[in-house]
C-alpha positions as protocol buffer text, in pm:
chain_id: "A"
residue {
  index: 1
  type: MET
  ca { x: -13641 y: 6962 z: 15476 }
}
residue {
  index: 2
  type: ALA
  ca { x: -13285 y: 6877 z: 15430 }
}
residue {
  index: 3
  type: PRO
  ca { x: -13113 y: 6644 z: 15654 }
}
residue {
  index: 4
  type: ARG
  ca { x: -12922 y: 6834 z: 15930 }
}
residue {
  index: 5
  type: ASN
  ca { x: -12576 y: 6777 z: 16041 }
}
residue {
  index: 6
  type: PRO
  ca { x: -12554 y: 6614 z: 16414 }
}
residue {
  index: 7
  type: THR
  ca { x: -12453 y: 6858 z: 16646 }
}
residue {
  index: 8
  type: LYS
  ca { x: -12209 y: 6794 z: 16929 }
}
residue {
  index: 9
  type: ARG
  ca { x: -12475 y: 6735 z: 17178 }
}
residue {
  index: 10
  type: ASP
  ca { x: -12636 y: 6460 z: 16948 }
}
residue {
  index: 11
  type: LEU
  ca { x: -12307 y: 6291 z: 16926 }
}
residue {
  index: 12
  type: ASP
  ca { x: -12258 y: 6302 z: 17296 }
}
residue {
  index: 13
  type: ASP
  ca { x: -12603 y: 6151 z: 17345 }
}
residue {
  index: 14
  type: LEU
  ca { x: -12536 y: 5875 z: 17089 }
}
residue {
  index: 15
  type: SER
  ca { x: -12194 y: 5810 z: 17259 }
}
residue {
  index: 16
  type: SER
  ca { x: -12351 y: 5773 z: 17611 }
}
residue {
  index: 17
  type: ASP
  ca { x: -12634 y: 5544 z: 17485 }
}
residue {
  index: 18
  type: CYS
  ca { x: -12372 y: 5303 z: 17327 }
}
residue {
  index: 19
  type: SER
  ca { x: -12176 y: 5288 z: 17637 }
}
residue {
  index: 20
  type: SER
  ca { x: -12476 y: 5217 z: 17843 }
}
residue {
  index: 21
  type: ASP
  ca { x: -12509 y: 4871 z: 17999 }
}
residue {
  index: 22
  type: SER
  ca { x: -12756 y: 4733 z: 17731 }
}
residue {
  index: 23
  type: PHE
  ca { x: -12468 y: 4792 z: 17459 }
}
residue {
  index: 24
  type: ARG
  ca { x: -12184 y: 4651 z: 17649 }
}
residue {
  index: 25
  type: LYS
  ca { x: -12062 y: 4314 z: 17589 }
}
residue {
  index: 26
  type: THR
  ca { x: -12139 y: 4090 z: 17870 }
}
residue {
  index: 27
  type: THR
  ca { x: -11825 y: 3914 z: 17985 }
}
residue {
  index: 28
  type: LYS
  ca { x: -11834 y: 3631 z: 18202 }
}
residue {
  index: 29
  type: SER
  ca { x: -11665 y: 3728 z: 18543 }
}
residue {
  index: 30
  type: LYS
  ca { x: -11527 y: 3463 z: 18759 }
}
residue {
  index: 31
  type: ARG
  ca { x: -11781 y: 3334 z: 19003 }
}
residue {
  index: 32
  type: VAL
  ca { x: -11725 y: 3352 z: 19359 }
}
residue {
  index: 33
  type: HIS
  ca { x: -11923 y: 3103 z: 19529 }
}
residue {
  index: 34
  type: THR
  ca { x: -11927 y: 3113 z: 19906 }
}
residue {
  index: 35
  type: MET
  ca { x: -12046 y: 2760 z: 19955 }
}
residue {
  index: 36
  type: ASP
  ca { x: -12110 y: 2595 z: 20290 }
}
residue {
  index: 37
  type: LYS
  ca { x: -11842 y: 2337 z: 20364 }
}
residue {
  index: 38
  type: ASP
  ca { x: -12116 y: 2130 z: 20531 }
}
residue {
  index: 39
  type: SER
  ca { x: -12353 y: 2138 z: 20222 }
}
residue {
  index: 40
  type: ASP
  ca { x: -12421 y: 1835 z: 20016 }
}
residue {
  index: 41
  type: GLU
  ca { x: -12343 y: 2025 z: 19689 }
}
residue {
  index: 42
  type: TYR
  ca { x: -11978 y: 2108 z: 19824 }
}
residue {
  index: 43
  type: LYS
  ca { x: -11915 y: 1755 z: 19953 }
}
residue {
  index: 44
  type: LYS
  ca { x: -12027 y: 1633 z: 19603 }
}
residue {
  index: 45
  type: ARG
  ca { x: -11786 y: 1863 z: 19426 }
}
residue {
  index: 46
  type: ARG
  ca { x: -11501 y: 1787 z: 19664 }
}
residue {
  index: 47
  type: GLU
  ca { x: -11561 y: 1414 z: 19603 }
}
residue {
  index: 48
  type: ARG
  ca { x: -11563 y: 1442 z: 19228 }
}
residue {
  index: 49
  type: ASN
  ca { x: -11246 y: 1658 z: 19241 }
}
residue {
  index: 50
  type: ASN
  ca { x: -11072 y: 1399 z: 19462 }
}
residue {
  index: 51
  type: LEU
  ca { x: -11166 y: 1121 z: 19218 }
}
residue {
  index: 52
  type: ALA
  ca { x: -11031 y: 1319 z: 18920 }
}
residue {
  index: 53
  type: VAL
  ca { x: -10689 y: 1398 z: 19104 }
}
residue {
  index: 54
  type: LYS
  ca { x: -10652 y: 1038 z: 19176 }
}
residue {
  index: 55
  type: LYS
  ca { x: -10732 y: 937 z: 18818 }
}
residue {
  index: 56
  type: SER
  ca { x: -10496 y: 1199 z: 18679 }
}
residue {
  index: 57
  type: ARG
  ca { x: -10204 y: 1082 z: 18933 }
}
residue {
  index: 58
  type: SER
  ca { x: -10246 y: 713 z: 18851 }
}
residue {
  index: 59
  type: LYS
  ca { x: -10228 y: 790 z: 18474 }
}
residue {
  index: 60
  type: THR
  ca { x: -9916 y: 1002 z: 18506 }
}
residue {
  index: 61
  type: LYS
  ca { x: -9756 y: 723 z: 18728 }
}
residue {
  index: 62
  type: LEU
  ca { x: -9865 y: 445 z: 18475 }
}
residue {
  index: 63
  type: LYS
  ca { x: -9708 y: 671 z: 18198 }
}
residue {
  index: 64
  type: THR
  ca { x: -9390 y: 703 z: 18389 }
}
residue {
  index: 65
  type: GLN
  ca { x: -9368 y: 344 z: 18452 }
}
residue {
  index: 66
  type: GLN
  ca { x: -9416 y: 257 z: 18090 }
}
residue {
  index: 67
  type: THR
  ca { x: -9131 y: 509 z: 17989 }
}
residue {
  index: 68
  type: VAL
  ca { x: -8899 y: 351 z: 18241 }
}
residue {
  index: 69
  type: GLU
  ca { x: -8973 y: -18 z: 18114 }
}
residue {
  index: 70
  type: ARG
  ca { x: -8924 y: 99 z: 17750 }
}
residue {
  index: 71
  type: VAL
  ca { x: -8589 y: 288 z: 17851 }
}
residue {
  index: 72
  type: ASN
  ca { x: -8477 y: -28 z: 18008 }
}
residue {
  index: 73
  type: GLN
  ca { x: -8576 y: -258 z: 17706 }
}
residue {
  index: 74
  type: LEU
  ca { x: -8395 y: -16 z: 17486 }
}
residue {
  index: 75
  type: ARG
  ca { x: -8084 y: -39 z: 17685 }
}
residue {
  index: 76
  type: GLU
  ca { x: -8072 y: -424 z: 17686 }
}
residue {
  index: 77
  type: GLU
  ca { x: -8133 y: -409 z: 17309 }
}
residue {
  index: 78
  type: ASN
  ca { x: -7843 y: -171 z: 17266 }
}
residue {
  index: 79
  type: GLU
  ca { x: -7619 y: -386 z: 17475 }
}
residue {
  index: 80
  type: MET
  ca { x: -7715 y: -693 z: 17258 }
}
residue {
  index: 81
  type: LEU
  ca { x: -7638 y: -492 z: 16942 }
}
residue {
  index: 82
  type: GLU
  ca { x: -7302 y: -350 z: 17062 }
}
residue {
  index: 83
  type: ALA
  ca { x: -7203 y: -722 z: 17145 }
}
residue {
  index: 84
  type: LYS
  ca { x: -7315 y: -832 z: 16793 }
}
residue {
  index: 85
  type: ILE
  ca { x: -7124 y: -551 z: 16653 }
}
residue {
  index: 86
  type: LYS
  ca { x: -6798 y: -684 z: 16824 }
}
residue {
  index: 87
  type: ILE
  ca { x: -6872 y: -1047 z: 16732 }
}
residue {
  index: 88
  type: LEU
  ca { x: -6908 y: -936 z: 16347 }
}
residue {
  index: 89
  type: THR
  ca { x: -6609 y: -720 z: 16374 }
}
residue {
  index: 90
  type: LYS
  ca { x: -6391 y: -1009 z: 16499 }
}
residue {
  index: 91
  type: GLU
  ca { x: -6535 y: -1237 z: 16235 }
}
residue {
  index: 92
  type: LEU
  ca { x: -6474 y: -985 z: 15948 }
}
residue {
  index: 93
  type: SER
  ca { x: -6115 y: -948 z: 16070 }
}
residue {
  index: 94
  type: PHE
  ca { x: -6058 y: -1317 z: 16080 }
}
residue {
  index: 95
  type: LEU
  ca { x: -6224 y: -1358 z: 15719 }
}
residue {
  index: 96
  type: LYS
  ca { x: -6002 y: -1089 z: 15581 }
}
residue {
  index: 97
  type: ASP
  ca { x: -5699 y: -1268 z: 15726 }
}
residue {
  index: 98
  type: LEU
  ca { x: -5810 y: -1593 z: 15579 }
}
residue {
  index: 99
  type: PHE
  ca { x: -5881 y: -1422 z: 15254 }
}
residue {
  index: 100
  type: LEU
  ca { x: -5541 y: -1257 z: 15216 }
}
residue {
  index: 101
  type: ALA
  ca { x: -5367 y: -1577 z: 15307 }
}
residue {
  index: 102
  type: HIS
  ca { x: -5543 y: -1767 z: 15060 }
}
residue {
  index: 103
  type: ALA
  ca { x: -5496 y: -1492 z: 14780 }
}
residue {
  index: 104
  type: GLY
  ca { x: -5119 y: -1491 z: 14857 }
}
residue {
  index: 105
  type: SER
  ca { x: -5085 y: -1865 z: 14826 }
}
residue {
  index: 106
  type: ALA
  ca { x: -5308 y: -1891 z: 14528 }
}
residue {
  index: 107
  type: HIS
  ca { x: -5060 y: -1677 z: 14325 }
}
residue {
  index: 108
  type: GLY
  ca { x: -4767 y: -1884 z: 14455 }
}
residue {
  index: 109
  type: GLN
  ca { x: -4665 y: -1625 z: 14707 }
}
residue {
  index: 110
  type: ASN
  ca { x: -4586 y: -1706 z: 15053 }
}
residue {
  index: 111
  type: LEU
  ca { x: -4666 y: -1388 z: 15242 }
}
residue {
  index: 112
  type: THR
  ca { x: -4517 y: -1320 z: 15587 }
}
residue {
  index: 113
  type: ASP
  ca { x: -4751 y: -1203 z: 15878 }
}
residue {
  index: 114
  type: ALA
  ca { x: -4603 y: -844 z: 15838 }
}
residue {
  index: 115
  type: GLU
  ca { x: -4704 y: -855 z: 15475 }
}
residue {
  index: 116
  type: LEU
  ca { x: -5045 y: -991 z: 15550 }
}
residue {
  index: 117
  type: SER
  ca { x: -5098 y: -732 z: 15821 }
}
residue {
  index: 118
  type: TYR
  ca { x: -5002 y: -446 z: 15567 }
}
residue {
  index: 119
  type: LEU
  ca { x: -5229 y: -583 z: 15302 }
}
residue {
  index: 120
  type: LYS
  ca { x: -5505 y: -616 z: 15561 }
}
residue {
  index: 121
  type: ASP
  ca { x: -5455 y: -245 z: 15689 }
}
residue {
  index: 122
  type: GLU
  ca { x: -5452 y: -133 z: 15331 }
}
residue {
  index: 123
  type: THR
  ca { x: -5778 y: -319 z: 15243 }
}
residue {
  index: 124
  type: ASP
  ca { x: -5925 y: -156 z: 15566 }
}
residue {
  index: 125
  type: HIS
  ca { x: -5819 y: 185 z: 15448 }
}
residue {
  index: 126
  type: LYS
  ca { x: -5965 y: 153 z: 15104 }
}
residue {
  index: 127
  type: ALA
  ca { x: -6307 y: 19 z: 15261 }
}
residue {
  index: 128
  type: VAL
  ca { x: -6317 y: 339 z: 15479 }
}
residue {
  index: 129
  type: ILE
  ca { x: -6258 y: 555 z: 15174 }
}
residue {
  index: 130
  type: ALA
  ca { x: -6502 y: 360 z: 14974 }
}
residue {
  index: 131
  type: SER
  ca { x: -6780 y: 410 z: 15222 }
}
residue {
  index: 132
  type: ALA
  ca { x: -6701 y: 764 z: 15265 }
}
residue {
  index: 133
  type: ASN
  ca { x: -6736 y: 817 z: 14901 }
}
residue {
  index: 134
  type: GLN
  ca { x: -7067 y: 636 z: 14885 }
}
residue {
  index: 135
  type: SER
  ca { x: -7212 y: 836 z: 15178 }
}
residue {
  index: 136
  type: ALA
  ca { x: -7103 y: 1162 z: 15021 }
}
């Protein structure tokens, strides 16, 4: 006997069998518990939840305090570094003046303050160009 082609009714039966409860995926639905507020289990759950909330809040507070401390520390360090930059800038300017004065007298030249200032500005300009070329 040759295999027969399934009829529409056979397919409908097969379809209804597959959609029955035994073939459906079971999905976990949210459980709705109506717990008595006076029960021991409810009290234990509430106590555990309260402890978890306290722990979470204290961790958050600690992390915030640590962040604030770190920000303050970095601000202080930044102020110190900015002060150091000012000092080093003044020192550099002084050394440039000293060098230019020495360079002028070593070559038998007596340079005026205006000429020293011009030479200093020129060396500053050359330093800026050189640093720009190096970073490019």
